Structures are given as structure tokens and as C-alpha cells.
C-alpha positions as CSV (number, residue, x, y, z in Angstrom):
1,M,-8.5,3.4,-14.5
2,I,-5.6,3.3,-16.9
3,G,-3.6,5.5,-14.6
4,Q,-4.5,3.5,-11.6
5,Y,-3.4,0.3,-13.3
6,A,-0.1,1.9,-14.5
7,G,0.7,3.2,-11.0
8,I,-0.1,-0.1,-9.3
9,T,1.8,-2.1,-11.9
10,A,4.9,0.0,-11.4
11,L,4.7,-0.4,-7.6
12,F,4.0,-4.1,-7.8
13,G,7.0,-4.7,-10.2
14,V,9.4,-2.7,-8.0
15,S,8.2,-4.6,-5.0
16,V,8.7,-8.0,-6.6
17,V,12.2,-7.1,-7.7
18,A,13.0,-5.8,-4.1
19,S,11.6,-9.1,-2.7
20,L,14.3,-11.0,-4.5
21,L,16.5,-10.1,-1.6
22,S,14.9,-13.1,0.0
23,L,17.2,-15.3,-2.1
24,V,20.3,-14.1,-0.2
25,I,18.9,-12.8,3.1
26,P,17.3,-15.2,5.7
27,R,13.5,-14.9,6.0
28,T,13.6,-13.9,9.6
29,Y,15.7,-10.8,8.8
30,L,13.5,-9.9,5.8
31,G,10.5,-10.2,8.1
32,L,12.0,-7.3,10.0
33,L,11.0,-5.2,7.1
34,G,7.5,-5.6,8.5
35,I,8.5,-2.8,10.8
36,A,8.1,-0.5,7.7
37,P,4.3,-0.7,7.4
38,I,4.0,-0.4,11.2
39,L,6.1,2.8,11.0
40,I,4.2,4.0,7.9
41,G,0.9,3.4,9.6
42,A,2.1,5.1,12.8
43,R,3.2,8.1,10.6
44,K,-0.2,8.2,8.9
45,L,-1.9,8.1,12.3
46,L,0.2,11.0,13.4
47,D,-0.6,12.9,10.1
48,L,-4.3,12.3,10.8
49,Y,-3.8,13.7,14.3
50,R,-2.0,16.7,12.8
51,H,-4.6,17.0,9.9
52,R,-1.9,16.8,7.2
53,D,-3.6,14.4,4.7
54,K,-3.1,16.2,1.4
55,T,-4.2,13.4,-1.0
56,E,-7.5,15.0,-1.9
57,E,-5.8,18.4,-2.5
58,T,-3.3,16.8,-4.9
59,L,-6.1,15.0,-6.8
60,E,-8.3,18.1,-7.0
61,R,-5.4,20.3,-8.2
62,H,-4.7,17.9,-11.2
63,S,-8.4,17.1,-12.0
64,N,-8.5,19.5,-15.0
65,A,-6.0,17.6,-17.1
66,G,-7.1,16.0,-20.5
67,G,-7.6,12.3,-21.1
68,Y,-4.0,11.2,-21.4
69,G,-2.9,13.8,-18.9
70,R,-5.5,12.6,-16.5
71,S,-4.3,9.0,-16.8
72,A,-0.6,10.0,-16.4
73,T,-1.6,12.2,-13.4
74,V,-3.4,9.3,-11.7
75,A,-0.5,7.0,-12.4
76,L,2.0,9.5,-10.9
77,V,-0.2,10.2,-7.9
78,T,-0.7,6.5,-7.3
79,M,3.1,6.0,-7.4
80,A,3.8,9.0,-5.3
81,N,1.2,8.2,-2.7
82,G,1.9,4.5,-2.9
83,G,5.7,4.7,-2.9
84,D,5.7,3.6,0.7
85,N,3.8,0.5,-0.4
86,I,7.1,-0.9,-1.7
87,G,8.1,-1.1,1.9
88,I,5.0,-3.1,2.6
89,Y,4.8,-5.3,-0.5
90,A,8.5,-6.2,-0.8
91,P,8.7,-7.9,2.6
92,S,5.3,-9.5,2.1
93,F,6.4,-10.9,-1.3
94,A,9.7,-12.0,0.2
95,I,8.0,-14.5,2.4
96,R,5.8,-15.9,-0.3
97,S,6.4,-18.4,-3.1
98,R,6.4,-17.3,-6.8
99,Y,3.0,-19.0,-7.2
100,E,1.6,-17.0,-4.3
101,I,3.0,-13.8,-5.9
102,V,1.2,-14.7,-9.2
103,V,-2.0,-15.2,-7.3
104,V,-1.5,-11.9,-5.5
105,A,-0.9,-10.2,-8.9
106,L,-4.1,-11.7,-10.3
107,V,-6.0,-10.6,-7.2
108,F,-4.5,-7.1,-7.7
109,I,-5.8,-7.0,-11.3
110,V,-9.3,-8.0,-10.4
111,M,-9.6,-6.1,-7.2
112,T,-8.2,-2.9,-8.8
113,A,-11.0,-2.9,-11.3
114,L,-13.6,-3.8,-8.7
115,W,-12.2,-1.2,-6.3
116,C,-12.2,1.6,-8.9
117,F,-15.9,0.8,-9.8
118,V,-17.0,0.6,-6.2
119,A,-15.0,3.6,-5.1
120,H,-16.4,5.7,-8.0
121,S,-20.0,4.6,-7.2
122,M,-19.6,5.2,-3.4
123,V,-17.8,8.5,-3.6
124,N,-20.4,9.8,-6.0
125,H,-23.4,8.4,-4.0
126,P,-25.7,11.3,-2.9
127,K,-25.7,10.2,0.8
128,L,-22.5,8.1,1.2
129,G,-20.1,10.4,-0.7
130,T,-19.6,13.1,1.8
131,P,-18.9,10.9,4.9
132,I,-16.6,8.7,2.8
133,R,-14.5,11.6,1.6
134,R,-14.3,12.9,5.1
135,F,-13.6,9.8,7.1
136,G,-12.6,6.9,4.8
137,H,-8.8,7.5,4.9
138,R,-8.7,7.0,8.7
139,V,-8.8,3.2,8.3
140,A,-5.6,2.9,6.3
141,P,-3.1,3.4,9.2
142,I,-4.7,0.6,11.2
143,V,-4.6,-1.8,8.2
144,L,-0.9,-0.9,7.7
145,I,0.0,-1.6,11.3
146,G,-1.9,-4.9,11.2
147,L,-0.1,-5.9,8.0
148,G,3.3,-5.1,9.5
149,I,2.5,-7.3,12.6
150,Q,1.4,-10.1,10.3
151,I,4.7,-9.9,8.3
152,L,6.8,-9.9,11.5
153,Y,4.8,-12.9,12.8
154,K,4.7,-15.0,9.6
155,A,8.5,-14.5,9.0
156,G,9.3,-15.6,12.5
157,S,10.9,-12.2,13.3
158,F,9.0,-11.7,16.6
159,G,11.0,-14.7,18.1
160,W,14.3,-13.3,16.8
161,L,13.5,-9.9,18.3
162,L,12.6,-11.4,21.6
163,R,15.8,-13.4,21.7
164,H,18.0,-10.5,20.6
165,G,16.1,-7.5,21.8
166,G,17.5,-7.6,25.3
167,S,21.2,-7.9,24.2
């Protein structure tokens, strides 16, 4: 859990800093960054189609590390696998107030703990574990695409694209 929190904290911090661009760039233009999660989701769908998801292999290869090494490995894997999240979180934070970002941070803290507990329980469940390990990662691309669409919509970027797309 320490590694998971370290990795998520790093990704969250970088995303908040990147979202500060919203102070100098109009919200509609920043909303165009919502295209990033759509493209990431599309790439993940393509990877699923091509059977290239290597997350499990990476985790299994590093599972023999000691206590500190295991936390550092989880943090690094979280950052490496979640590096594309900066492209998702930054535009999302750019269209939110600082109070909303604090609420999101608190939700991240609570939900990371809950998620780690639930994930550990489910993946190690005698009947649920195997199907979850085999099929659970297939939902992520759809969620990413949906999030990108929401960012584009909430920032008003769809209207801008429609007005300027034909030019």
C-alpha cells in the first residue's frame, strides 16, 4: 500500500502542477486535452485487441523484492503504468476549482485504501480471482474514453471543435 500511495501521490502532484496552465490558457482550449484520455483508451483497446497488456508480467517479475524494495517497485510500476494518467488528471483538474481538487485528493486517499483492500480480497478470492485477473483490465479503456468525452463536454470544447473543425 505504501508503494501505491507513493506512486499515486507523485502522479497527482504532477497533474495538479500541470493543471496550473489553466491560469494562462482558456478553459475551452485546455478541454481539448480531453482528447488525451480518449486516445489513451483507444490505444488500450488496440493493445487488448493485439494482446499486449504486460502489466501482470511486470508485477510478477518484481514480486520477489524485499519490504522496502517491494514498496519502491509498486510505486515505480504505479508511476510507469499511470504516467498517462497525467494526461487525464491535468485537464480534469484544470476545469475544477482548488476546493474541488482538494475534495478529489481526499477521495483519492480514501479510495486508494479501499481499492487496495477490495482488490486484494477479490484477486485472492478462490472463485473470483481467476476471472478478475483474466478480464478485469478490459473495462479501463471504456472508462478512459468516457472521461475524455466528459472533459471535452464540461470545458465547452465540443462547441469550439464544431465551430472550427470545418475550417
